[in-house]
C-alpha positions as CSV (number, residue, x, y, z in Angstrom):
1,X,-0.1,0.0,0.2
2,X,1.4,3.3,-1.0
3,X,1.9,6.3,1.2
4,X,-1.1,8.3,-0.6
5,X,-3.3,5.0,-0.2
6,X,-2.8,5.2,3.5
7,X,-3.2,8.8,3.8
8,X,-6.5,8.5,1.8
9,X,-7.9,5.8,4.2
10,X,-6.8,7.7,7.1
11,X,-8.7,10.8,6.2
12,X,-11.7,8.7,5.4
13,X,-11.6,6.7,8.7
14,X,-11.5,10.2,10.4
15,X,-14.3,11.4,8.6
16,X,-16.4,8.4,9.3
17,X,-15.6,8.5,12.9
18,X,-17.0,11.8,13.3
19,X,-20.3,10.9,11.3
20,X,-19.4,12.4,8.2
21,X,-22.0,11.4,5.5
22,X,-21.4,9.3,2.4
23,X,-17.7,9.1,2.9
24,X,-16.0,8.0,-0.6
25,X,-12.3,7.7,-1.8
26,X,-12.0,8.3,-5.6
27,X,-8.9,6.6,-6.9
28,X,-7.8,8.9,-9.8
29,X,-4.4,7.4,-10.5
30,X,-5.6,5.9,-13.6
31,X,-6.9,9.2,-14.9
32,X,-5.0,11.7,-17.3
33,X,-4.8,14.9,-16.1
34,X,-6.1,14.2,-12.5
35,X,-5.2,16.8,-10.0
36,X,-4.3,14.2,-7.6
37,X,-4.0,10.3,-6.9
38,X,-7.0,10.4,-4.4
39,X,-10.1,12.7,-3.6
40,X,-11.7,11.8,-0.2
41,X,-15.2,13.3,-0.4
42,X,-17.7,13.7,2.6
43,X,-20.6,15.8,3.6
44,X,-21.5,17.4,6.9
45,X,-24.8,18.6,8.0
46,X,-24.1,22.4,8.9
47,X,-20.8,24.7,9.0
48,X,-19.9,23.6,12.5
49,X,-20.1,19.9,11.6
50,X,-17.9,20.6,8.3
51,X,-15.4,22.3,10.5
52,X,-15.4,19.8,13.1
53,X,-14.9,16.9,10.3
54,X,-11.9,19.0,8.9
55,X,-10.3,19.6,12.4
56,X,-10.6,15.8,13.1
57,X,-9.0,14.8,9.6
58,X,-6.2,17.2,10.6
59,X,-5.5,15.8,14.1
60,X,-5.8,12.0,12.8
61,X,-3.3,12.5,9.7
62,X,-0.9,14.9,11.7
63,X,-0.8,12.2,14.7
64,X,-0.4,9.2,12.4
65,X,1.9,10.6,9.8
66,X,3.4,14.1,11.0
67,X,2.0,15.6,7.8
68,X,0.1,18.9,7.7
69,X,-2.1,20.0,4.6
70,X,-0.2,22.2,2.2
71,X,-3.3,24.4,2.1
72,X,-6.6,24.4,3.5
73,X,-9.3,26.3,1.9
74,X,-13.0,27.4,2.7
75,X,-12.6,26.9,6.4
76,X,-14.2,30.3,7.1
77,X,-17.5,29.6,5.7
78,X,-17.3,26.0,6.1
79,X,-19.7,25.3,3.0
80,X,-16.8,23.5,1.2
81,X,-13.4,22.9,2.8
82,X,-10.7,21.6,0.6
83,X,-7.6,20.1,2.5
84,X,-4.6,19.5,-0.1
85,X,-2.1,16.7,1.1
86,X,-0.6,16.9,-2.5
87,X,-1.5,13.5,-3.6
88,X,-4.7,13.2,-1.6
89,X,-7.0,16.3,-1.8
90,X,-9.9,15.9,1.1
91,X,-13.0,17.7,0.1
92,X,-15.7,18.1,2.9
93,X,-19.3,19.7,1.8
94,X,-22.2,20.8,3.2
95,X,-24.5,18.5,1.7
96,X,-26.4,21.2,-0.9
97,X,-22.8,22.2,-2.1
98,X,-22.0,18.6,-2.7
99,X,-25.1,18.3,-4.5
100,X,-24.3,21.1,-6.7
101,X,-20.5,20.4,-7.5
102,X,-21.0,16.5,-7.9
103,X,-17.4,15.9,-8.0
104,X,-18.3,12.2,-8.2
105,X,-19.9,12.6,-11.3
106,X,-17.3,15.3,-12.6
107,X,-14.6,12.5,-12.2
108,X,-16.9,9.7,-12.9
109,X,-14.1,7.6,-14.5
110,X,-12.2,7.1,-11.2
111,X,-12.8,4.2,-9.2
112,X,-15.1,5.1,-6.1
113,X,-14.7,3.3,-2.8
114,X,-17.3,3.8,-0.3
115,X,-16.6,3.8,3.3
């Protein structure tokens, strides 16, 4: 198992532990022009839940690997938080935003792993 796979699974487990909804890993390694090897996607119910999910991913990944995300965007509004770990990008949405952006459909050729 590669470091990226381990990181993606850690993030997905962290999201599941805090009751993230519809947690999925998209394996994008076989796609041309994919921005990362893996997307980890989940939904939260309200902004506070989305923020709590992000905080927990940060803590779990930091404790297990020592890594910090290179960038975190959207934390202030907590409608869609993006955590960039280079080969793994974590997307945490409020449900309405996830329905609107439909990343799973946009990257429909990626192998989807439901958690």
